[in-house]
C-alpha positions in Angstrom: -123.0 -42.8 106.2 -122.2 -46.4 105.5 -125.2 -48.0 103.9 -126.4 -51.3 105.7 -124.7 -54.3 104.5 -126.1 -57.7 103.6 -124.9 -59.0 106.9 -127.4 -57.0 108.8 -130.2 -59.1 106.8 -128.8 -62.3 107.3 -129.5 -63.1 110.9 -133.4 -63.1 110.2 -133.3 -65.5 107.2 -130.7 -67.6 109.2 -132.8 -67.6 112.4 -135.9 -68.9 110.7 -133.9 -71.8 109.2 -132.0 -72.5 112.4 -135.4 -72.8 113.8 -136.9 -75.2 111.1 -133.8 -77.3 111.1 -134.0 -77.9 114.9 -137.5 -79.1 114.5 -136.2 -81.6 112.1 -136.4 -80.4 108.9 -133.4 -81.7 106.9 -133.9 -79.1 104.0 -133.5 -76.3 106.2 -130.2 -77.3 107.5 -129.3 -78.3 103.9 -129.8 -74.5 102.9 -127.5 -73.4 105.9 -124.8 -75.9 104.9 -125.0 -74.6 101.1 -124.9 -71.0 102.4 -121.7 -71.3 104.6 -120.0 -74.4 103.2 -117.4 -72.5 101.0 -116.7 -69.8 103.7 -116.3 -72.2 106.5 -113.9 -74.3 104.1 -111.8 -71.0 103.4 -111.8 -70.3 107.3 -110.3 -73.8 107.9 -108.0 -73.6 105.0 -106.2 -70.6 106.5 -105.7 -72.4 109.5 -104.4 -75.7 108.5 -101.4 -76.7 106.3 -103.0 -79.9 104.7 -105.6 -79.1 102.1 -106.9 -82.4 102.2 -107.9 -82.1 105.8 -110.1 -79.2 104.8 -113.4 -80.8 103.7 -113.3 -83.4 106.5 -112.8 -80.7 109.2 -115.7 -78.6 107.5 -117.9 -81.5 107.5 -117.5 -82.4 111.1 -117.9 -78.6 111.8 -121.5 -78.7 110.1 -122.0 -82.2 112.0 -121.1 -80.5 115.3 -123.5 -77.5 114.4 -126.4 -79.9 113.7 -126.1 -81.7 116.8 -125.8 -78.4 119.0 -128.7 -76.7 117.2 -130.9 -77.1 120.1 -128.6 -75.0 122.4 -128.3 -72.3 119.8 -130.4 -69.4 121.3 -129.7 -66.8 118.9 -127.7 -64.6 121.4 -125.0 -64.5 118.3 -125.5 -64.5 114.8 -125.7 -68.0 113.1 -122.5 -67.6 111.2 -120.6 -66.1 113.9 -121.7 -69.2 116.0 -120.7 -71.3 113.2 -117.2 -69.9 112.6 -116.5 -70.6 116.5 -117.3 -74.1 116.0 -115.0 -74.3 112.9 -112.2 -72.7 114.6 -112.5 -75.0 117.7 -112.9 -77.9 115.3 -109.7 -77.0 113.1 -107.8 -76.5 116.5 -108.8 -79.9 117.7 -107.6 -81.4 114.7 -104.3 -79.6 114.6 -103.6 -80.4 118.3 -104.6 -84.3 117.6 -102.2 -84.4 114.6 -99.7 -82.0 116.4 -99.5 -79.7 113.5 -98.8 -75.9 113.7 -101.8 -73.8 111.7 -100.9 -71.6 109.0 -102.0 -69.8 106.4 -101.7 -71.1 102.6 -101.0 -68.5 99.8 -103.6 -69.9 97.6 -106.3 -69.4 100.6 -105.1 -66.2 101.2 -105.7 -64.9 97.9 -109.0 -66.4 97.4 -111.1 -64.0 95.0 -114.4 -65.8 95.5 -117.2 -64.1 96.7 -116.9 -60.7 98.6 -114.0 -61.7 100.9 -111.4 -59.0 101.3 -107.7 -60.1 101.4 -105.3 -58.5 103.8 -102.8 -57.7 101.1 -105.0 -56.2 98.8 -103.8 -52.3 99.2 -100.2 -53.3 98.8 -101.1 -55.5 95.7 -103.1 -52.4 94.1 -100.2 -50.2 94.7 -98.3 -52.2 92.0 -100.8 -53.1 89.7 -103.0 -50.0 89.3 -100.6 -48.2 87.0 -99.3 -51.1 85.0 -99.1 -55.0 84.5 -95.7 -55.3 83.3 -93.9 -58.6 84.1 -92.0 -56.7 86.8 -94.9 -55.2 88.5 -96.5 -58.6 88.5 -93.5 -60.2 90.0 -93.1 -57.5 92.6 -96.8 -58.1 93.5 -96.1 -61.8 93.7 -93.3 -61.1 96.0 -95.2 -58.8 98.5 -97.9 -61.4 98.4 -95.8 -63.9 99.5 -94.3 -61.7 102.2 -97.8 -61.1 103.6 -98.4 -64.6 103.7 -95.1 -65.5 105.3 -95.9 -62.4 107.8 -99.2 -64.1 108.8 -98.0 -67.5 108.7 -95.2 -66.3 111.7 -98.2 -64.6 113.7 -99.0 -66.4 117.0 -102.1 -68.7 116.2 -104.4 -66.2 118.6 -103.4 -63.1 116.4 -103.5 -64.9 113.1 -107.4 -66.1 113.9 -108.2 -62.6 115.0 -106.7 -61.1 111.8 -108.2 -63.4 109.4 -111.6 -63.1 110.7 -111.3 -59.2 110.5 -109.7 -58.5 107.4 -110.5 -61.8 105.0 -113.7 -62.7 106.3 -114.9 -59.1 107.1 -116.4 -60.0 110.6 -117.2 -57.2 113.0 -115.2 -56.7 116.3 -118.3 -58.0 118.2 -118.6 -60.9 115.8 -114.9 -62.0 116.2 -115.1 -61.5 119.9 -118.2 -64.2 119.9 -116.3 -66.3 117.5 -113.3 -66.5 119.6 -115.1 -66.3 123.1 -112.9 -63.7 124.3 -113.6 -59.8 125.2 -113.8 -57.4 122.4 -110.8 -55.4 124.0 -108.8 -58.4 123.6 -109.8 -58.7 119.7 -108.8 -55.1 119.3 -105.6 -55.7 120.7 -104.8 -58.8 118.9 -105.9 -57.2 115.6 -103.7 -54.2 116.4 -100.7 -56.3 117.1 -101.2 -58.6 113.9 -101.3 -55.6 111.7 -98.1 -54.0 113.2 -96.3 -57.4 113.0 -97.5 -57.8 109.2 -96.6 -54.0 108.5 -93.1 -54.2 109.9 -92.6 -57.5 107.9 -93.5 -55.9 104.5 -92.7 -52.3 104.8 -89.0 -52.7 104.0 -90.1 -54.4 100.8 -92.8 -51.7 99.9 -90.1 -49.1 100.4 -87.7 -51.0 97.9 -90.2 -51.4 95.4 -91.4 -47.8 95.4 -87.9 -46.7 94.8 -87.6 -48.7 91.5 -88.3 -47.1 88.2 -89.7 -49.9 85.9 
């Protein structure tokens, strides 16, 4: 049986802070900002190409969230609600600037906190036995291939796979964050995984056939 995760304990703490912030307590919202700032910035960083835009988009996300607090009813977890605002805010900036979202290699391989990278299984296959220069190079090549595969995904697939594999959200939370049925979420994640697998499998097969 899977032990209860810390995610299950977050809503109660967040709900109290949200209630206090909605009543005008600045410190309560500051605590929410401190708690989620870096996660929101990482999420935005996987959607936009220009890293210089990330802080501004994150700031606008929190401003929008603060203004919308009176409308937050607790039907969704706060961080899911906040992620949805972040996604919509980033999409708005991309539309305004006529830029296409992408996943940057730096953001994809962020090792901060407990975020799970979609390409960790492939990397571990190459680094578990040795750390030779050849193995490190192979790992970097596969990491780049994963990044390129995600970059090539349609926006809706990229958002879903990022929230699932990197942010670690549940299917229910992703459905709420993206405002779509859970069946749609499952379909998008399946299609994204298939596309990424098809892109990197030939490279994995080549690497497996090499003898260092």
